[in-house]
Structures are given as structure tokens and as C-alpha cells.
N, C-alpha and C positions, 0 to 999 in steps of 0.2 A: 275633868270638870271643865265644862264649858263657861268662858266668860265673854260678854259682850259690851262694848261701849257704843253709846249713841250720842250724837252731839250735832249742833248747827254747823260744825265745821270738822274737817278731818281731825285737826289737833284735838279739839273737844272730845271727839269718839276715842282717840288714843289715851287721853286722860282718864276718861270713864272706863275703859277696858282695863287699866292699870289700876284704878279704884276697885273695879269688879275682882280683879285678882287678889287684892288686899283682903276683900269681904269674904274670899275663900277661907283665909287664914284666921282673921278677927273682925269685929266690928269697927270699920274706919271712923265712926264718930268718937270712939274712945281714944283715938290717937293725938296726941299734941304733935305739933310740926315745928319742934325745936331743932332738929339737925336737917342740914340741906345737902344733897348730894348732886353734882352736875353729870350729867349722861349725854354722850353723842354716839350716834350709829348712822350708817350708811347702808342702803341696800337698794337692788336695781328696780324694785317696785314697791308698791304701798304695802301688799300683803306680807312680803318677807320683811320689810321695815318693821310691821306691827311685831312680828315673832322676833327679831332683833331687840327691839324696844322691851317687850316684856322678858325676854331672856336677861336683858342687861340688869333689870330690876331684881330679877331672882337672884343673879350674881351679887348685886348690892346688899340684898336682904340677907343672904347667907354669909358673905364675907365680913361685913360691917354688923352683923346682927341687928339690922335695924327693919322697922316696918313702915311703911309710908302712907300718909293718908290724904297727900294734896300733890298736885303735879302741874307743871308749867311747860307745855310742849310747843315747839316751834318746828315747822316742817318747810322744809325748801328744796326742790329737785331731788326728791327722794334722800334727803339728808336731815337727821333729826337731831336737834339739840334740846335738852330739857334740863329742869330741875325738879328733883322729888324732894318732898318735905316729910320728916317723920321724927320717930323717935327709937332710943334702944329697945328692943323686945323684951318684955318682963313676963316671963310664964304666968306668974302669980296674977296679975293686973289683966293681960291681953287675953289669956288661956287659949293659945293658938290650937285650931282645929287639927290642921294638917300642916306639913311643910311641903311648899311647891317645889318640884324638881325643875320644871322647864315648861316653855311654851312649845306646843306642838305645831305642825302643818295640818293636823286634822281639824277640818272646819273653818280653816283659816281663810278670811276675807275681809276685805276692805272695800267698801262701795258707798256710793250715795243711792240712796233708795227713798222716793217721795220727798225729796229736799232735805233728809236728814242723812248724815254719815253714820255708817256702821263698821265697827272694828271688832273683829271676833276670831276666836281660835280656843281650842281645847288646851288646858295647861294639865301636865302629870304631877300627881301627888304622891 
């Protein structure tokens, strides 16, 4: 499943890509943001940083049984620090469509196009 985030900044594009990944599982508008998780990752370039960011979220979703509906991302020198806000997964309320296994390098791209930042890749479900 392809996910794409578009924003005025690279950080906004990363936040929107994460939100798109949540939308693969459930409707992000149904999520409360009562739980908070800190995430940090580093990569040699923006493309790999996006894959690492999304995979860190997949790990947190799987191990903590959380779904995230809001993100605050900060990037400096290919180092990402972020906070993800969400709630414990409730199958009856969230009705998850699929389980995301991980972000792949397929269609992996972070670029600025026509003044907007795009962050995209394919996630395995």
C-alpha cells in the first residue's frame, strides 16, 4: 500500500506520511491522542530517514498496541526526533483493516516539488 505525505516543510511531509500510514489501518479522525511516545532515528539521507521513521512507528504500534493520530516531527542533519500521540488499539472501536508489517524502499522518495515537500513509500501489510 502506498503512503504519501505532502507539506510545506519536510517535517510536515513526514508527519503526513505517518498519518497516511495510520489511515491504512483505521480512520485517524477516530483516534484520541492520550498516549505519547518519543521516537528518534538517524539515517544518511532523507529517503532512508523516512523509511526508518515509519518503521519506528510500526514497531511502536506493534509492541505497545497503539494507534497514532498526531505527530510532531523535527529533523536536523538527517536526525529525526518526534512525538507520536495516540491511544491503545481497540478492535471493536477502531476496526483495523490490516496490520502494517513495515515500510519498504519501494517508491521511497523525499523531495521538494513545486514548493511542497513530498515523503512517500510503500508499506507492507
